[in-house]
C-alpha positions in Angstrom: 32.0 111.5 43.3 31.4 115.4 43.3 28.0 115.4 42.1 26.5 112.7 44.5 28.7 113.9 47.7 28.7 117.3 47.0 32.3 117.7 47.7 35.2 118.4 45.1 37.9 115.6 44.4 41.3 116.5 44.1 44.0 114.5 42.1 47.3 113.7 43.1 49.6 113.4 40.1 53.2 113.7 39.0 53.2 117.4 40.0 52.9 117.8 43.8 53.5 113.9 44.2 55.5 114.5 47.5 51.9 115.4 49.3 50.3 112.3 48.2 51.8 110.0 50.9 50.9 112.4 53.5 47.3 112.4 52.5 47.0 108.9 52.8 48.6 108.8 56.2 46.2 111.7 57.2 43.3 109.8 55.8 42.2 112.7 53.5 39.6 110.4 51.6 38.6 109.8 48.9 41.9 109.7 47.5 42.4 110.1 43.9 46.0 109.2 42.5 46.8 109.4 38.7 50.0 107.3 38.5 50.6 108.2 34.7 50.0 112.0 35.4 47.5 114.1 34.1 47.0 115.5 30.5 46.1 119.0 32.1 49.7 119.3 33.4 53.2 119.3 31.8 54.1 115.8 33.4 52.7 113.0 31.9 53.7 109.2 31.3 52.4 107.8 28.1 55.3 106.2 26.3 56.8 103.0 26.7 59.9 104.6 28.1 57.8 106.6 30.5 56.0 103.6 31.9 59.0 101.6 32.6 59.3 103.0 36.1 56.8 104.8 38.3 57.1 107.9 40.3 58.8 107.5 43.7 56.5 109.5 45.9 53.3 108.3 44.4 54.3 104.7 44.5 55.2 105.1 48.1 51.7 106.3 48.6 50.3 103.1 46.9 52.5 100.7 48.9 51.6 102.7 52.1 47.9 102.1 51.3 48.4 98.4 50.3 49.5 98.1 54.1 46.4 99.4 55.8 43.5 98.6 53.1 42.1 95.9 50.8 42.4 96.5 47.2 40.0 96.0 44.4 41.4 96.4 40.9 38.8 97.4 38.0 39.1 98.3 34.6 42.8 97.5 34.2 44.3 94.6 32.2 47.8 94.4 34.3 50.1 94.9 31.2 52.3 97.6 32.6 55.1 95.8 34.2 56.1 98.7 36.4 52.6 98.7 37.8 52.6 94.9 38.5 55.9 95.3 40.2 54.7 97.9 42.3 51.5 95.7 43.4 54.1 92.8 43.9 56.4 94.7 46.0 53.8 95.2 48.5 53.9 91.5 49.2 57.2 91.7 50.7 55.8 94.5 53.4 54.7 93.4 57.0 51.1 93.6 56.3 50.1 93.5 52.7 46.7 93.8 51.6 45.0 93.3 54.9 41.5 93.2 53.7 42.3 91.3 50.6 43.1 91.8 46.9 40.2 91.4 44.2 41.0 91.8 40.6 37.9 92.3 38.6 37.5 91.4 34.9 34.8 90.9 32.3 33.1 87.5 32.0 34.9 85.1 29.6 37.9 87.8 29.2 41.1 86.4 29.2 43.2 87.0 32.5 46.7 87.9 31.7 49.7 85.5 33.2 51.0 88.5 35.3 47.7 88.8 37.1 47.3 85.2 37.8 51.1 85.1 39.2 50.3 88.1 41.3 47.1 86.6 43.0 49.0 83.4 43.2 51.7 85.1 45.2 49.3 86.9 47.2 47.7 83.7 48.4 51.2 82.4 49.2 51.7 85.4 51.2 48.5 84.7 53.1 46.3 87.6 51.3 42.6 86.6 50.4 43.3 87.2 46.8 41.0 86.2 44.0 39.7 87.1 40.6 36.2 88.3 40.4 34.2 88.2 37.2 31.9 91.0 36.5 29.4 92.1 34.0 30.7 96.0 33.9 32.0 98.6 36.4 28.8 100.2 36.8 27.0 96.9 37.5 29.8 96.0 40.0 29.1 99.6 41.6 25.4 99.1 41.5 25.9 95.6 43.4 27.9 97.3 46.3 25.4 100.1 46.5 22.5 97.7 46.9 24.2 95.5 49.7 24.9 98.7 51.8 22.5 99.1 54.7 21.1 102.4 56.1 21.8 104.4 53.0 21.2 108.2 53.2 18.1 109.1 51.5 19.6 112.2 49.8 22.6 110.3 48.4 20.1 107.1 47.4 18.1 109.7 45.2 21.3 110.9 43.5 22.2 107.3 42.6 18.7 106.1 41.8 18.2 108.6 39.1 16.0 106.1 36.9 13.4 103.7 38.4 12.0 101.0 36.6 8.4 101.2 35.9 5.8 98.7 34.1 4.4 100.3 30.9 1.8 99.1 28.2 2.4 100.7 24.9 0.4 99.1 22.3 1.8 98.0 19.1 0.9 100.0 16.0 -1.3 98.3 13.2 0.3 97.5 9.9 0.8 100.0 7.3 0.7 100.3 3.6 3.6 101.1 1.3 7.2 100.0 1.0 8.5 97.1 3.2 11.9 97.5 5.1 13.7 94.3 5.3 15.2 93.6 8.7 18.2 91.5 9.4 16.5 89.0 12.0 15.2 85.4 11.3 12.5 84.0 13.6 13.6 81.3 16.3 10.7 78.9 16.5 12.6 76.4 18.6 14.8 76.6 21.4 16.8 74.1 23.7 15.3 74.0 27.3 17.7 72.3 29.1 21.6 71.7 29.5 23.8 69.9 31.8 24.8 71.2 35.0 28.4 70.1 36.5 29.6 70.0 40.0 33.3 69.5 40.8 35.2 68.8 43.9 37.3 72.2 43.4 35.7 75.3 41.9 36.4 75.9 38.1 37.5 79.2 36.6 36.9 80.5 33.2 40.4 79.7 32.2 39.8 76.1 33.1 36.4 75.9 31.0 38.0 77.8 27.9 40.7 75.1 28.0 38.5 72.2 28.0 36.4 73.7 25.2 39.6 74.4 23.1 41.3 71.1 23.5 38.0 69.3 22.5 37.8 71.2 19.6 34.8 73.1 20.3 32.6 69.8 21.1 32.0 71.2 24.6 30.2 74.6 25.2 30.3 76.1 28.9 28.7 79.0 30.7 29.1 79.6 34.4 27.3 81.7 37.2 26.5 80.1 40.5 26.7 76.8 38.4 28.7 75.5 35.6 26.8 74.7 32.7 27.5 72.7 29.6 26.3 71.2 26.4 28.4 68.5 24.8 28.7 64.7 25.3 28.8 63.8 29.0 31.8 61.2 28.0 33.9 64.1 27.2 33.2 66.3 30.1 34.2 63.4 32.6 37.1 62.4 30.4 38.5 66.0 30.6 37.6 66.7 34.2 38.7 63.9 36.5 37.5 65.5 39.6 33.6 65.8 38.5 31.2 65.1 41.2 27.8 65.0 38.9 26.4 65.9 35.8 22.7 66.4 36.0 19.8 67.8 33.6 19.0 71.6 34.4 16.2 73.6 33.2 17.3 76.9 31.4 14.0 77.9 29.8 13.1 80.7 32.3 16.5 82.0 32.2 16.2 82.1 28.3 13.0 84.0 28.6 14.8 86.7 30.9 18.2 87.0 29.5 18.6 90.8 30.1 18.9 89.6 33.7 21.1 86.5 32.7 23.6 87.7 30.0 25.6 84.6 30.6 22.9 82.7 29.1 22.5 84.8 25.8 26.1 84.1 25.0 25.7 80.6 26.0 22.8 80.4 23.3 24.7 82.5 20.8 27.6 80.1 20.9 25.7 77.2 20.6 23.8 78.4 17.4 27.0 79.5 15.8 28.2 75.8 16.1 24.9 74.6 14.5 25.0 76.9 11.9 28.6 76.2 10.7 28.1 72.3 11.0 28.9 70.8 7.4 29.7 74.1 5.7 32.8 75.8 5.0 32.8 78.0 8.0 34.6 78.5 11.1 33.0 80.0 14.4 34.7 82.2 17.2 33.3 83.7 20.2 34.8 86.8 21.8 33.4 89.1 24.6 31.9 91.0 21.6 29.9 88.3 20.4 29.9 85.1 18.2 30.8 84.8 14.7 30.5 82.7 11.4 33.8 82.9 9.4 34.5 82.0 5.7 37.0 79.1 6.1 39.5 79.6 3.2 41.2 76.2 4.2 38.0 74.1 3.4 38.5 71.7 0.7 34.8 72.2 -0.6 34.3 76.1 -1.2 31.2 75.5 -3.0 28.8 76.5 -0.5 30.6 80.0 -0.4 29.5 80.7 -4.1 26.7 83.1 -3.2 28.9 85.0 -1.0 31.6 85.2 -3.7 29.3 86.6 -6.1 28.0 89.4 -3.8 31.5 90.5 -2.4 34.0 88.9 -4.6 36.7 87.2 -2.5 35.9 85.8 0.8 39.4 86.0 2.3 42.9 86.9 1.8 46.0 89.1 3.4 46.2 92.8 4.1 49.3 93.6 2.4 51.9 95.6 4.5 49.9 95.4 7.6 51.3 93.7 10.6 49.8 93.0 14.1 51.7 95.0 16.8 54.7 93.4 18.7 54.4 93.5 22.6 55.5 91.4 25.3 53.0 88.6 24.7 53.4 88.7 21.0 57.2 89.2 20.2 57.3 88.3 16.6 55.2 90.2 13.8 52.5 88.5 12.3 50.9 89.5 9.0 47.3 90.4 9.2 44.7 88.3 7.4 40.8 88.9 6.7 37.8 86.8 6.0 34.1 87.7 5.3 32.2 86.8 8.6 28.5 87.1 10.1 28.0 87.9 13.5 25.1 86.3 15.3 23.3 87.5 18.1 20.2 86.3 20.3 17.3 88.8 21.2 13.8 88.8 22.6 11.6 91.5 20.9 8.0 91.9 22.1 8.1 88.1 23.4 9.6 86.6 20.4 12.9 85.2 20.0 15.1 86.5 17.0 18.5 85.4 15.5 20.1 88.7 14.3 22.6 88.4 11.4 25.3 91.2 11.0 27.5 90.9 8.1 31.1 91.8 9.2 34.9 90.9 8.4 37.1 88.9 10.6 40.7 90.0 11.5 43.5 87.5 12.1 44.9 88.1 14.8 41.8 89.7 16.2 44.3 92.2 18.2 45.3 93.9 14.7 41.7 95.1 14.3 42.8 98.7 15.0 45.6 98.5 12.5 43.2 97.0 9.8 40.9 100.2 10.1 41.7 101.7 6.8 41.3 98.3 5.0 37.9 97.5 6.7 36.6 100.9 5.7 37.5 100.7 2.4 36.1 97.1 2.1 32.7 98.0 3.7 32.2 101.4 2.4 29.4 100.6 -0.1 27.5 98.2 1.8 24.5 100.0 2.3 20.8 99.3 1.1 20.9 97.2 -2.1 24.3 95.8 -1.7 23.7 95.1 2.1 20.4 93.3 1.0 22.4 91.0 -1.6 25.2 90.2 1.2 22.4 89.1 3.5 20.7 86.9 0.8 24.1 85.6 0.1 24.7 84.4 3.7 21.3 82.9 3.9 22.2 80.7 1.0 25.6 79.8 2.5 23.5 78.9 5.9 20.6 77.1 3.9 21.4 76.4 0.7 18.7 76.9 -2.3 15.6 77.3 -0.2 11.9 78.6 0.1 11.8 81.6 2.3 8.7 79.9 4.1 10.8 76.9 5.2 11.9 76.6 8.9 15.3 74.8 9.4 16.1 72.6 12.3 19.8 72.6 13.3 21.8 71.3 16.0 25.1 71.9 17.5 26.3 68.3 17.6 25.3 65.1 15.7 23.5 62.9 18.0 23.6 63.0 21.8 20.3 63.6 24.4 18.6 66.9 24.6 20.6 68.0 27.4 24.1 67.3 25.4 22.8 68.7 22.3 21.2 72.0 21.8 18.9 72.2 18.8 17.0 75.2 17.1 14.2 75.8 14.7 15.0 78.9 12.6 12.7 80.3 9.9 14.2 81.5 6.6 12.3 84.6 6.0 13.7 87.6 7.7 11.6 90.1 9.7 10.2 93.4 8.0 8.4 96.3 8.7 6.0 98.6 6.9 5.3 102.4 6.8 2.4 103.2 9.2 -0.7 104.2 7.3 -0.9 108.3 7.0 
């Protein structure tokens, strides 16, 4: 703010809070308020007991603003009950959020019930309230900036510090000497279409996640301006009684430009994960961080995991003495478990499609990963060079069995179905490699 505008930005915090409401009333904008205080001063709220209530003067300033402006909430989950109660209290005032209440969150990230309830109550009070999915805060602000007409050239130059240019850098020729193995497999065949769905009423990510869950992963969804899906059409129609149409949609152009269509990248990664775990003692989970293949300790046939067991020893277990944190949503302590895992991701490099394999360890429940840090560091402490190479070979054996590296495998997310229902991939078993340039 200070760099772009050339003006200083003062923060209203717990010390000097009484002047905050006057600043809002006098339209001394921009207005920067730290409800939890500032580490530069003596007063700060960071303990559970501190966060139970908010400062009276700062709260009054927020409610005052809520009666005059619209609110966009960014980068906040809604976990502090005192803050949520403060926002909800604005709904009982004469003119709550006259220009709307818009809560932003990362695509596919879960939305807390407290946030959904606030938006529902706001709509009941006549407020234009919605949950808005975004990629990142920077991307959100850039979209705002692009839609402003008559931008000042001096300010625009500061915002647009980096401009895109087309370049042509020739690839170096092959060298001689030691080969460095990479962790990427070539993807020789990709799905080119899926199903586009239309409904009588709009569908949120929560609706799509529920549909995927209750159908045991037999449906895979993504969403932009259109809801897209892989899976049996009959399952889709059976789950959504208000569906209007199911039609083929060509996604090949979007696959070739995943940098500008990140939702397609995650769509592909989830589909590849389902295809790779079929008929193997593996589970698959997709989070906002990526898609994972996880050793299934409950599978009746563990024989396919033998190569991995030879490389790392046990493939799953419990973390002795480590429990997941207890909070409002999770009132009971859970012992933390782990399992060997493989993160899979899709990338396009030099016009070619690649499947990246990154050995990792999955933690149950996922929210306990910070508590498991010491355990993870110890278990992964020696996974360099030869050890990492052995683990990568072991995972390839788990996925493809005994195989010739020259072999290409065709895998499908589901058995049967049309091309728009079942995504299929052809993947080579030889990992990419690079040589040192000739001197």
